[in-house]
VOBA-1610 file (N, C-alpha, C; in pm, whole numbers, padded with zeros to 5 digits, always signed):
BEGIN
Val+12861+10521+09155Val+12805+10448+09327Val+12889+10406+09376Arg+13001+10359+09294Arg+13120+10342+09392Arg+13253+10421+09468Gln+13249+10504+09340Gln+13310+10619+09451Gln+13287+10696+09503Thr+13108+10742+09533Thr+13059+10786+09651Thr+13008+10712+09757Tyr+12997+10589+09727Tyr+12918+10552+09820Tyr+12986+10395+09856Gly+13055+10331+09771Gly+13113+10239+09817Gly+13021+10096+09704Lys+13091+10041+09716Lys+13047+09863+09661Lys+12943+09825+09734Pro+12823+09868+09629Pro+12668+09746+09715Pro+12667+09613+09710Asp+12671+09572+09836Asp+12584+09402+09829Asp+12540+09376+09799Phe+12426+09479+09707Phe+12273+09422+09649Phe+12271+09553+09585Trp+12158+09510+09474Trp+12132+09611+09358Trp+11947+09575+09338Gly+11895+09670+09356Gly+11782+09691+09382Gly+11712+09682+09207Arg+11630+09605+09112Arg+11593+09629+09013Arg+11478+09598+08964Tyr+11419+09639+08860Tyr+11289+09590+08819Tyr+11301+09502+08722Leu+11205+09388+08734Leu+11215+09301+08671Leu+11171+09311+08509Thr+11051+09414+08510Thr+11026+09453+08318Thr+10992+09595+08344Arg+10998+09655+08229Arg+10998+09759+08159Arg+10836+09791+08180Val+10825+09903+08274Val+10702+10043+08245Val+10737+10168+08191Glu+10650+10132+08060Glu+10664+10295+08021Glu+10690+10410+08134Gly+10790+10509+08147Gly+10742+10589+08228Gly+10789+10547+08384Ala+10822+10474+08402Ala+10844+10411+08540Ala+10987+10284+08534Ser+11018+10228+08472Ser+11110+10162+08477Ser+11169+10093+08324Asp+11314+10088+08322Asp+11374+09974+08265Asp+11355+09831+08313Gly+11331+09744+08207Gly+11328+09611+08230Gly+11453+09558+08302Leu+11487+09445+08360Leu+11646+09407+08420Leu+11673+09301+08269Thr+11773+09295+08226Thr+11776+09174+08141Thr+11913+09063+08231Lys+11946+08947+08152Lys+11976+08853+08180Lys+12122+08919+08168Glu+12183+08988+08092Glu+12331+09052+08044Glu+12368+09171+08202Glu+12241+09234+08238Glu+12288+09333+08344Glu+12286+09233+08471Ile+12206+09125+08490Ile+12220+09034+08612Ile+12345+08898+08598Arg+12427+08933+08499Arg+12545+08863+08488Arg+12682+08964+08532Leu+12648+09113+08534Leu+12715+09186+08490Leu+12733+09228+08664Ile+12586+09268+08710Ile+12589+09276+08852Ile+12651+09137+08937Gln+12628+09002+08907Gln+12669+08903+08999Gln+12832+08914+08994Gln+12883+08920+08840Gln+13010+08915+08830Gln+13098+09003+08918Asn+13035+09094+08966Asn+13106+09235+09041Asn+13057+09221+09195Gly+12992+09077+09230Gly+13004+09041+09312Gly+12882+09073+09418Thr+12783+09147+09378Thr+12663+09217+09422Thr+12541+09147+09351Lys+12464+09137+09500Lys+12332+09065+09512Lys+12216+09127+09398Leu+12126+09046+09400Leu+12004+09153+09325Leu+11912+09162+09389Met+11843+09251+09417Met+11718+09265+09494Met+11602+09284+09424Pro+11495+09184+09346Pro+11379+09200+09248Pro+11302+09254+09299Ile+11218+09347+09216Ile+11104+09423+09212Ile+11040+09448+09095Tyr+10893+09394+09084Tyr+10808+09388+09027Tyr+10715+09535+09062Asn+10684+09578+08975Asn+10548+09716+08921Asn+10499+09735+08827Asp+10448+09611+08745Asp+10411+09622+08631Asp+10234+09628+08704Phe+10175+09705+08801Phe+10009+09730+08784Phe+09976+09843+08855Lys+09878+09906+08854Lys+09869+10015+08891Lys+09755+10027+09003Lys+09730+09888+09041Lys+09645+09914+09158Lys+09622+09773+09240Ala+09602+09751+09334Ala+09621+09664+09376Ala+09499+09583+09534Val+09373+09580+09437Val+09260+09562+09470Val+09206+09473+09454Gly+09171+09334+09498Gly+09127+09237+09538Gly+09212+09146+09507Glu+09177+08968+09520Glu+09247+08852+09537Glu+09312+08789+09452Asn+09204+08831+09327Asn+09193+08733+09176Asn+09293+08829+09111His+09285+08974+09115His+09383+09051+09073His+09547+09005+09122Ala+09554+09024+09273Ala+09677+08962+09329Ala+09746+08839+09246Lys+09632+08745+09241Lys+09666+08631+09162Lys+09749+08660+09013Val+09691+08750+08973Val+09769+08762+08787Val+09888+08830+08816Ile+09874+08949+08918Ile+09987+09002+08934Ile+10126+08910+08964Ala+10074+08787+09073Ala+10181+08725+09154Ala+10248+08647+09012Met+10168+08571+08960Met+10144+08522+08857Met+10268+08561+08746Asn+10234+08674+08712Asn+10319+08748+08615Asn+10447+08769+08696Thr+10482+08812+08796Thr+10610+08805+08897Thr+10693+08691+08861Ala+10621+08593+08878Ala+10725+08472+08934Ala+10723+08410+08773Tyr+10672+08439+08688Tyr+10698+08407+08534Tyr+10836+08515+08528His+10784+08624+08537His+10917+08717+08447His+11059+08680+08553Ala+11087+08650+08712Ala+11149+08591+08775Ala+11193+08459+08716Lys+11180+08399+08691Lys+11202+08242+08649Lys+11275+08263+08514Arg+11205+08339+08416Arg+11252+08381+08262Arg+11401+08463+08297Leu+11377+08566+08370Leu+11542+08591+08382Leu+11637+08490+08496Gly+11584+08396+08543Gly+11679+08306+08619Gly+11707+08366+08745Ile+11627+08418+08831Ile+11610+08460+08946Ile+11671+08394+09054Lys+11699+08311+09132Lys+11764+08247+09192Lys+11604+08177+09338Lys+11607+08066+09341Lys+11471+08011+09389Lys+11510+08054+09508Gly+11403+08081+09605Gly+11387+08103+09734Gly+11402+08284+09768Ala+11437+08334+09643Ala+11456+08488+09646Ala+11280+08595+09690Pro+11287+08663+09762Pro+11168+08745+09762Pro+11159+08839+09623Ile+11040+08838+09579Ile+11030+08976+09526Ile+10901+09061+09558Phe+10998+09185+09504Phe+10932+09288+09568Phe+10822+09377+09484Ala+10669+09359+09518Ala+10598+09413+09465Ala+10615+09570+09527Lys+10615+09636+09400Lys+10623+09801+09440Lys+10505+09865+09482Ile+10446+09929+09589Ile+10311+09985+09637Ile+10374+10132+09670Asp+10328+10182+09573Asp+10369+10343+09558Asp+10278+10412+09628Pro+10276+10523+09707Pro+10167+10598+09814Pro+10036+10603+09683Ser+10035+10636+09575Ser+09946+10658+09479Ser+09863+10515+09476Ile+09879+10397+09494Ile+09867+10296+09424Ile+09722+10225+09550Glu+09609+10203+09516Glu+09522+10159+09632Glu+09531+10035+09649Val+09523+09962+09753Val+09592+09832+09799Val+09473+09761+09899Asp+09405+09687+09878Asp+09375+09633+10005Asp+09388+09491+10024Ser+09338+09513+10119Ser+09400+09327+10255Ser+09397+09205+10135Asn+09287+09250+10061Asn+09284+09081+09961Asn+09355+09073+09889Trp+09402+09167+09848Trp+09539+09152+09683Trp+09639+09079+09795Ile+09664+09168+09915Ile+09815+09139+10015Ile+09763+08991+10023Arg+09690+08928+10063Arg+09669+08816+10079Arg+09716+08706+09946Gly+09665+08726+09819Gly+09608+08675+09718Gly+09760+08667+09669Tyr+09847+08829+09661Tyr+09965+08804+09669Tyr+10082+08713+09738Val+10044+08701+09838Val+10118+08602+09915Val+10095+08481+09907Asp+09966+08420+09920Asp+09906+08319+09906Asp+09973+08219+09768Tyr+09998+08326+09666Tyr+10062+08296+09511Tyr+10205+08270+09482Leu+10278+08363+09576Leu+10394+08346+09555Leu+10413+08241+09717Tyr+10380+08203+09756Tyr+10383+08101+09841Tyr+10377+07967+09774Asn+10328+07946+09701Asn+10344+07845+09596Asn+10386+07843+09489Thr+10512+07933+09483Thr+10583+07914+09380Thr+10757+07882+09436Asp+10852+07899+09342Asp+10977+07892+09404Asp+10986+08043+09430Tyr+10972+08106+09509Tyr+10986+08276+09544Tyr+10930+08307+09643Lys+10947+08400+09760Lys+10894+08465+09881Lys+10824+08614+09838Pro+10703+08637+09892Pro+10654+08746+09892Pro+10725+08869+09957Gly+10725+08965+09874Gly+10775+09097+09981Gly+10694+09228+09893Phe+10718+09308+09971Phe+10634+09438+09932Phe+10730+09563+09958Tyr+10732+09701+09881Tyr+10809+09755+09921Tyr+10735+09888+09915Tyr+10703+09920+10024Tyr+10612+10045+10045Tyr+10621+10134+10142Tyr+10559+10257+10134Tyr+10592+10386+10228Tyr+10469+10377+10363Pro+10512+10397+10486Pro+10435+10331+10569Pro+10350+10454+10658Ser+10381+10595+10584Ser+10298+10671+10649Ser+10235+10752+10520Gln+10191+10672+10413Gln+10161+10760+10306Gln+10091+10629+10198Gly+09958+10666+10153Gly+09888+10577+10101Gly+09836+10494+10245Asn+09801+10356+10146Asn+09713+10301+10249Asn+09768+10155+10287Phe+09900+10143+10234Phe+09950+09990+10218Phe+09931+09911+10397Ala+09998+10062+10481Ala+10013+10014+10652Ala+09869+09911+10705Glu+09743+09996+10667Glu+09659+09948+10748Glu+09556+09831+10689Ser+09633+09844+10527Ser+09557+09725+10453Ser+09632+09583+10504Tyr+09758+09658+10487Tyr+09894+09472+10530Tyr+09820+09428+10712Cys+09793+09558+10784Cys+09776+09468+10973Cys+09634+09420+10899Glu+09516+09449+10840Glu+09416+09410+10812Glu+09426+09288+10743Ala+09523+09218+10666Ala+09537+09137+10579Ala+09596+09011+10688Ile+09671+09019+10789Ile+09711+08927+10877Ile+09619+08890+10966Glu+09566+09039+11026Glu+09438+08959+11103Glu+09340+08848+11054Lys+09354+08863+10895Lys+09226+08747+10870Lys+09365+08627+10786Asp+09435+08664+10834Asp+09531+08545+10789Asp+09684+08529+10833Lys+09719+08478+10971Lys+09873+08506+11033Lys+09960+08517+10902Lys+09982+08384+10801Lys+10053+08354+10700Lys+10128+08439+10648Val+10017+08561+10608Val+10102+08704+10551Val+10224+08735+10673Ala+10193+08765+10771Ala+10334+08805+10844Ala+10440+08712+10930Ile+10396+08604+10856Ile+10518+08500+10881Ile+10592+08538+10711Gln+10431+08479+10630Gln+10594+08470+10466Gln+10629+08609+10409Ala+10548+08724+10447Ala+10581+08879+10386Ala+10689+08891+10408Ile+10785+08942+10358Ile+10893+09044+10387Ile+10887+09227+10338Leu+10883+09273+10439Leu+10813+09422+10407Leu+10963+09525+10378Trp+10936+09575+10285Trp+11070+09663+10258Trp+11034+09828+10276Ser+11018+09897+10387Ser+11029+10046+10435Ser+11071+10121+10353Ala+10986+10219+10301Ala+11074+10352+10201Ala+11047+10496+10301Glu+11057+10448+10447Glu+11041+10574+10562Glu+11118+10534+10674Pro+11202+10605+10767Pro+11175+10769+10700Pro+11329+10777+10649Glu+11297+10867+10545Glu+11436+10949+10468Glu+11547+11037+10561Val+11637+10977+10595Val+11744+11037+10661Val+11881+11080+10540Gly+11868+11082+10413Gly+11935+11108+10337Gly+12074+11006+10291Leu+12093+11028+10159Leu+12167+10925+10118Leu+12347+10950+10187Thr+12395+10787+10188Thr+12566+10794+10286Thr+12602+10679+10227Pro+12734+10677+10222Pro+12798+10581+10204Pro+12808+10432+10292Ala+12819+10345+10260Ala+12765+10227+10368Ala+12811+10228+10484Lys+12974+10341+10529Lys+13026+10300+10627Lys+12946+10401+10734Asp+12896+10480+10697Asp+12807+10606+10741Asp+12635+10566+10746Ala+12596+10468+10706Ala+12470+10386+10717Ala+12412+10431+10824Pro+12276+10500+10880Pro+12258+10508+11010Pro+12216+10358+11102Pro+12141+10328+11188Pro+12122+10257+11252Pro+11986+10193+11197Phe+11988+10071+11173Phe+11853+10009+11114Phe+11764+10046+11211Lys+11658+10161+11124Lys+11547+10185+11222Lys+11400+10235+11103Pro+11318+10155+11028Pro+11263+10163+10935Pro+11142+10213+11028Ile+11010+10278+10944Ile+10887+10311+11032Ile+10806+10179+11011Met+10774+10085+11106Met+10701+09985+11099Met+10512+09991+11093Pro+10481+09886+11019Pro+10337+09848+11063Pro+10262+09871+11176Asp+10191+09907+11213Asp+10148+09859+11394Asp+10064+09723+11432Cys+10128+09630+11351Cys+10112+09509+11373Cys+10225+09416+11352Asp+10214+09256+11318Asp+10320+09191+11334Asp+10386+09195+11211Ala+10511+09211+11185Ala+10545+09250+11016Ala+10734+09206+11037Asn+10780+09142+10928Asn+10904+09146+10893Asn+10979+09244+10800Val+10976+09363+10890Val+11038+09468+10767Val+11154+09482+10817Trp+11267+09407+10721Trp+11361+09353+10697Trp+11466+09434+10564Ala+11403+09539+10570Ala+11469+09643+10455Ala+11398+09759+10453Trp+11510+09848+10440Trp+11475+09988+10457Trp+11569+10038+10363Gln+11494+10159+10319Gln+11515+10228+10200Gln+11557+10365+10261Tyr+11664+10399+10307Tyr+11692+10547+10361Tyr+11733+10671+10311Gly+11750+10641+10192Gly+11819+10776+10122Gly+11781+10747+09973Arg+11744+10872+09919Arg+11715+10852+09763Arg+11754+10976+09723Asp+11749+10952+09586Asp+11861+11054+09461Asp+11917+11160+09516Thr+12034+11194+09443Thr+12080+11312+09432Thr+12064+11411+09316Asp+12098+11522+09304Asp+12123+11614+09147Asp+12217+11564+09062His+12298+11438+09141His+12415+11411+09052His+12399+11279+09005Leu+12340+11208+09145Leu+12293+11093+09092Leu+12189+11009+09129Arg+12143+10925+09048Arg+12015+10873+09060Arg+12000+10736+09128Val+11999+10706+09259Val+12033+10603+09359Val+11992+10628+09475Asn+11915+10507+09519Asn+11892+10483+09635Asn+11996+10421+09740Thr+11930+10433+09889Thr+12072+10385+09978Thr+11986+10290+10079Asn+12016+10169+10092Asn+11914+10102+10151Asn+12034+09979+10239Leu+11932+09983+10356Leu+12013+09861+10452Leu+11898+09756+10413Ile+11959+09656+10481Ile+11881+09535+10470Ile+11937+09440+10582Asp+11831+09323+10674Asp+11919+09261+10704Asp+11943+09113+10656Pro+12057+09070+10685Pro+12121+08933+10656Pro+12037+08854+10614Arg+11938+08818+10644Arg+11824+08723+10616Arg+11817+08749+10476Val+11800+08843+10463Val+11735+08904+10328Val+11869+08860+10196Leu+11968+08931+10293Leu+12079+08917+10193Leu+12095+08732+10122Asp+12102+08677+10237Asp+12130+08517+10213Asp+12023+08487+10131Met+11899+08523+10077Met+11780+08458+10038Met+11815+08512+09859Leu+11896+08642+09864Leu+11898+08707+09714Leu+11996+08666+09629
//
């Protein structure tokens, strides 16, 4: 990554192992990342649906537990990864925000704006509770414009929902044949929280 794209300012990693999807983060890996002057962007993906407020609170509780277990710093956003295939409703989004709001962590969502139903459910959630728009940090996975070194990164222009949103992160490039890595841009406010 350093040779091809430059030294990363932050590194996105999954908090837990999910069979067939992700390897879980370890304390040793966190130390290695931090010793190299890189910040950690934590992601939680151990769920197959995102429906209902009670389910959201269970997922948010697990998210906060694993973040604390790994020593993720207080105030960091934890991004729930909402793949396009995951059904998500506004009650789940509100439940995730409500629960994490009362922990040491901030609620975040990694999502695909033009695939799946996250954007529609998110806008519905803020119609019911404005706190969602204030507290949640969104990480857009679109548009994909291709991997670049940091010096050649595009201007920050992620696709955003059609409602109030703090879209402060954008994954603009994804995997190549020789390296499985994504390139992202984030707002300095997010970088300061990591």
